[in-house]
Structure formats: structure tokens, C-alpha cells
N, C-alpha and C positions, 0 to 999 in steps of 0.2 A: 610475575613477569618483570623483570626489570625494563628499566628505561632504555638500556643498552643497545636493543633487538633483539629477535629471534633467538633460540638457542640452535646452537650448533647441531642438537640432535633434529630439529627440526630442519636445517638446511641443508642436511643429509638426506633426508628423507623425502623431502623436495625433489633433490638430484637425481637421485635414485627413481624416483618414477618419474619424471622426464627422460630420464635415460631409457627405462623400460617402451616408455611408449615408446622412443623413437627409435628401439630396436625391433619393437612388434612393427610399425611402419615398413621398419626397412625391411622387415622379412616379406610381410605381406607384398610389396614391389616387388622385391626379387620373385615372390611365388609366381606373381602375376606374368613376369618378364617372360619366366620360363617355361609357363604355360604358352604365352603366346611364341617363342621361339619354337615352342615343341609343333603347336598347329602350323606354321608356317614352315616348318621343315616337312610335315607331314606331306602340305600341298605339294611343293618343291620339288620332292620328290617323286610324287604323283606325275608333278609335270613332265618331268626328267624321264619318266619311267614311261610315259605315252611317247614322247618325242625319240627314246632308243628302238621304241616299241615300231613307230612309222619310218627308222630310221633302216632298221633290219629289213623291215617289209621293201622296202624300197630297194636297199640291195640285192634282196633275193629275186624280185622282178626284175630287175636289171639284169642279173647275173644270166638268167635264165635268156632274157633279150640277146641278149649279148650272144649265147650259145646258140640261139635259130638263127640269128643274122648270120653267123658265121657258117652253120650249116645249110644255108642258105648261096651262103658265097663258094664254095665248097660244090654242093651241084650246079650251080651253074659253070664254075670254071670246067668242072669234069664234061658238062656236057658239050662246052666249046673243045675241050681235050679229044673227046672221040674214044673208042674202046681202049680199058682200062685205064680212062681219064680221072677216076675217083681217085685213084691211088698218088699221083701226081699232083691234084688239084689238092689233097691233103696233107702233103710233102710241101707244098706252098704253103699252105694257111699258116701248118705247124714253124715255116722257117722265117713268117712273115711276124708270127706270135715271138719268136723266142728273140730275134733280133729287137723287137720293143722291150722285150723284156732286155736283151743285154743292154738297150740305150737307156733304161730308167736305172739300171744297176747301176754304171757308169756314173749316170747324174748322182743316185743319191751317193757314190762313193768320194766323188771330189767335194758334195758338198760334207761329210762324215766327220772333215777333223772340225768345223766351227761348231763354237758351242751356242746355246741359248742366250746366256746372259754374259757376254764377255766383261760387263765392267764389273761385275757382281764377284765372277770368276777372280780379276785382277786386285779386288778389294781383299779379297779372302788369299790369292799369294801373298798381297803383301805385309797382310796381319801375319803369316803365317812366318816369312821373315822375319819380322819385327821380333815374335816369340823366340824363334830361334835364335836369334843375336844376343833377347834379353836371359837366357840360358845359359849363355857360355861366359 
């Protein structure tokens, strides 16, 4: 060995060893993070599944409740209208529901032109105009 310091081969070998150790530690860290993300994803999917199942059951029960409520209203109205009153009661109930559907449909139609993200849409439009101007 000379007094000038370590040989270049020894420095390279030390650097490679440290680089390998760093890469191995990075790989272990990434692997642990991926396993954690996988476990959290499975748990979140399970919770979302339970929520969707509960929401579906709630909707199912609510629809049948509404159906029986409407049937009761038709029968009570039919009793009040007398003979053949069930026909008129059914038509009245249908008309009320169609009127509600029409009102809701008009409300949706009036809101139909609005975008969810107007600022983002405006920025995209500006970008598109700038790109078209640059191409000319």
C-alpha cells in the first residue's frame, strides 16, 4: 500500500457494496409498503361491499314499503269513491306519480347543462385554444 490513500478498486468495491445495501433496503421498504397497501385495499373493499349491501337492502325495503303505502292509499281512495272506485283510485295514483316524475324530469333537464367542474373545464378550453393557436 502506498501512503497516498486507498486503491481505486477498493473505493469502487466499497461504493458498490453500499449501493447494493441501499437498493436491498429500498426493495424491502417497497415490498413492505405494497403489502400494507394490499391489506388496506382488501379491508377497504370489504367495508365498501358491506356498505353497498346495506344500501341495496335499504333501497329494496324502501321500495316495497312505498309500494304497500301506495296500495293502501289506492284501497282507501277506492272505498271513498264507492263502486268501481278502485279503477279511478288507481288512475289518480298513477297520475300523481307521473306528475311527480314529470316535475323531477324537468328539474333534471334544467340542471343538465351544468358541468361538475366548471373551472377545470374552462382551463381545458384555454389549453385547447392555446394549442390550436400554436399549431397555426
